[in-house]
C-alpha positions as CSV (number, residue, x, y, z in Angstrom):
1,M,-37.5,26.9,34.6
2,F,-39.8,23.8,34.3
3,N,-38.8,23.2,30.7
4,F,-35.1,23.5,31.4
5,F,-35.2,20.8,34.1
6,R,-37.7,18.6,32.2
7,N,-35.2,18.6,29.3
8,H,-32.2,18.3,31.6
9,F,-33.6,15.2,33.4
10,S,-35.1,13.4,30.4
11,C,-33.6,11.4,27.6
12,S,-34.6,10.7,24.1
13,S,-35.6,7.1,23.7
14,R,-32.7,5.2,22.3
15,N,-32.5,1.5,21.5
16,W,-28.8,0.8,21.7
17,R,-27.4,-2.6,21.6
18,I,-23.7,-2.7,22.2
19,D,-21.9,-6.0,22.5
20,L,-18.4,-5.4,23.8
21,A,-17.8,-9.2,24.4
22,L,-16.3,-8.3,27.8
23,N,-15.7,-11.0,30.4
24,F,-17.0,-9.3,33.5
25,K,-16.2,-10.6,37.0
26,R,-18.9,-12.5,38.7
27,L,-19.9,-12.9,42.3
28,R,-19.5,-16.3,44.0
29,D,-22.8,-18.1,44.8
30,A,-22.3,-17.5,48.6
31,D,-21.9,-13.8,48.0
32,V,-25.1,-13.8,45.8
33,A,-26.9,-15.6,48.6
34,R,-25.8,-13.0,51.2
35,L,-27.0,-10.2,48.9
36,E,-30.4,-11.8,48.3
37,K,-31.2,-13.0,51.8
38,P,-34.2,-11.3,53.6
39,F,-33.6,-8.2,55.6
40,S,-33.2,-8.6,59.4
41,L,-34.4,-6.1,62.0
42,E,-30.8,-5.8,63.3
43,E,-29.5,-4.9,59.8
44,I,-32.2,-2.2,59.4
45,K,-31.3,-0.8,62.8
46,E,-27.6,-0.7,62.0
47,A,-28.5,1.2,58.8
48,V,-30.6,3.8,60.6
49,W,-27.9,4.4,63.2
50,S,-25.1,4.7,60.6
51,C,-26.9,7.5,58.8
52,D,-26.5,11.2,59.7
53,E,-29.5,11.9,61.8
54,N,-29.5,15.6,61.0
55,K,-29.8,15.4,57.2
56,A,-32.6,17.4,55.7
57,P,-35.9,15.5,55.5
58,G,-37.6,14.8,52.2
59,P,-41.3,14.9,51.4
60,D,-42.2,12.7,54.4
61,G,-41.0,15.4,56.8
62,F,-39.0,13.0,59.0
63,N,-35.3,13.0,59.4
64,L,-33.4,10.0,60.7
65,C,-33.3,11.5,64.2
66,F,-37.0,10.7,64.4
67,F,-36.4,7.0,63.6
68,R,-33.7,6.7,66.3
69,K,-35.7,8.5,69.0
70,C,-38.9,6.5,68.2
71,W,-37.2,3.2,67.3
72,E,-39.3,1.1,69.7
73,V,-42.5,2.5,68.2
74,V,-41.6,2.4,64.5
75,K,-39.3,-0.6,64.2
76,E,-42.0,-3.2,63.4
77,D,-43.7,-0.9,60.7
78,L,-40.3,-0.2,59.3
79,F,-39.4,-3.9,59.2
80,E,-42.7,-4.7,57.5
81,M,-42.1,-2.0,54.8
82,M,-38.6,-3.5,54.2
83,V,-40.2,-7.0,53.9
84,Q,-42.7,-5.7,51.3
85,F,-39.9,-4.1,49.4
86,F,-37.8,-7.3,49.5
87,N,-40.8,-9.4,48.3
88,S,-42.0,-7.0,45.5
89,S,-38.8,-5.2,44.6
90,K,-40.9,-2.0,44.5
91,L,-41.2,1.0,46.7
92,E,-44.4,2.8,47.4
93,R,-44.6,6.0,45.3
94,S,-44.6,8.1,48.5
95,I,-41.3,6.6,49.6
96,N,-39.8,7.0,46.1
97,S,-40.7,10.7,45.8
98,S,-38.4,13.6,46.5
99,F,-38.1,17.3,46.6
100,I,-35.7,19.0,44.2
101,A,-34.0,22.1,45.7
102,L,-31.9,24.4,43.5
103,I,-28.6,25.4,44.9
104,P,-26.7,28.2,43.2
105,K,-23.3,27.2,41.7
106,N,-22.0,30.8,42.1
107,D,-22.7,33.9,44.1
108,N,-24.7,35.6,41.5
109,P,-26.5,33.1,39.2
110,Q,-28.0,34.7,36.1
111,D,-29.3,31.7,34.3
112,I,-31.1,28.6,35.4
113,S,-28.2,26.4,34.3
114,E,-26.2,28.1,37.1
115,F,-28.1,26.2,39.7
116,R,-27.3,22.6,40.9
117,P,-30.4,20.5,41.6
118,I,-30.2,18.3,44.6
119,S,-32.8,15.8,45.6
120,L,-34.2,15.7,49.1
121,V,-35.4,12.1,49.5
122,S,-37.5,10.5,52.2
123,S,-35.8,9.0,55.2
124,L,-37.4,5.6,54.3
125,Y,-35.7,5.8,51.0
126,K,-32.4,6.6,52.7
127,I,-32.8,3.6,55.0
128,V,-33.4,1.3,52.1
129,A,-30.4,2.7,50.2
130,K,-28.2,2.3,53.3
131,V,-29.2,-1.3,53.9
132,L,-28.5,-2.1,50.2
133,S,-25.2,-0.2,50.1
134,R,-24.0,-1.9,53.3
135,R,-24.6,-5.3,51.7
136,L,-22.9,-4.3,48.4
137,R,-19.9,-2.9,50.3
138,A,-19.0,-6.4,51.4
139,V,-18.7,-7.7,47.8
140,I,-18.0,-4.7,45.6
141,K,-14.3,-5.3,45.4
142,E,-15.0,-8.8,43.9
143,V,-16.6,-7.2,40.8
144,V,-15.1,-3.8,40.4
145,S,-11.9,-3.5,38.5
146,D,-8.7,-2.7,40.4
147,S,-8.2,0.3,38.1
148,Q,-11.4,2.0,39.0
149,C,-10.9,5.0,41.2
150,A,-14.4,6.1,42.1
151,F,-17.0,4.7,44.5
152,L,-14.5,2.5,46.5
153,R,-13.8,3.2,50.1
154,S,-10.1,2.9,49.8
155,K,-9.8,5.2,46.8
156,Q,-10.6,8.7,45.9
157,I,-12.1,9.9,42.6
158,F,-9.2,12.2,41.9
159,Y,-6.8,9.3,41.7
160,G,-8.0,8.8,38.1
161,I,-7.0,12.3,37.3
162,L,-3.6,11.8,38.8
163,I,-3.0,8.6,36.9
164,A,-4.1,10.3,33.6
165,N,-1.6,13.1,34.3
166,E,1.2,10.7,35.0
167,L,0.4,8.8,31.8
168,I,0.5,12.0,29.7
169,H,3.7,13.1,31.4
170,S,5.3,9.7,30.6
171,I,4.3,9.8,27.0
172,R,5.6,13.4,26.6
173,S,8.9,12.6,28.4
174,K,9.5,9.9,25.8
175,G,9.1,12.4,23.1
176,G,5.6,11.3,22.2
177,T,7.0,8.6,19.9
178,G,4.9,5.5,19.1
179,D,1.3,5.0,18.8
180,H,-0.9,6.5,21.5
181,L,-4.5,7.1,21.9
182,L,-5.9,9.2,24.6
183,F,-9.5,10.3,24.8
184,K,-11.6,12.0,27.4
185,L,-15.3,11.4,27.8
186,D,-17.6,13.9,29.4
187,F,-20.3,12.0,31.2
188,S,-21.9,15.0,32.8
189,K,-25.0,14.7,30.6
190,A,-25.2,10.9,31.0
191,Y,-24.8,11.2,34.7
192,D,-27.3,14.0,35.1
193,C,-29.9,12.4,32.9
194,V,-32.7,10.5,34.6
195,R,-34.8,8.1,32.6
């Protein structure tokens, strides 16, 4: 089991350099300044209250209900941790650690590959992630292509599948004449791989 997941979550070292000469969208200076400003206590509190308080705790043993109920006691320490993260761009190892739980993909798993690993991360990590994601949410539409279907609030990931089906139907209904190129990439290994 150990070897399976060690191989599953590791990558061979590759030194790829791909220059696609793409002209990516950029954020305005004002948006960059908003993203890079120091965290405020109010922003941290909003993040804590916007998380599901009953999610399973990680290695720290605390769920977000604890942070809400004990806010007056923990808020200054939490703020100091966030300031340290802001200044160093690094999280303490204990905050960045997680438990991996194996969830069966079917009712009768026979092989280790029939389990889905999920990470149970610490509540402090969840708070950091929520603060950062709330900041990014305000500017993400400025840099993400209109054609992207995933990871945007107003769109669903299955929209891409629907669009692809419509495209194939359109090509077929025209008799498939002309030059067409359609390819599908399976990113499951790239997505599941942790470096």
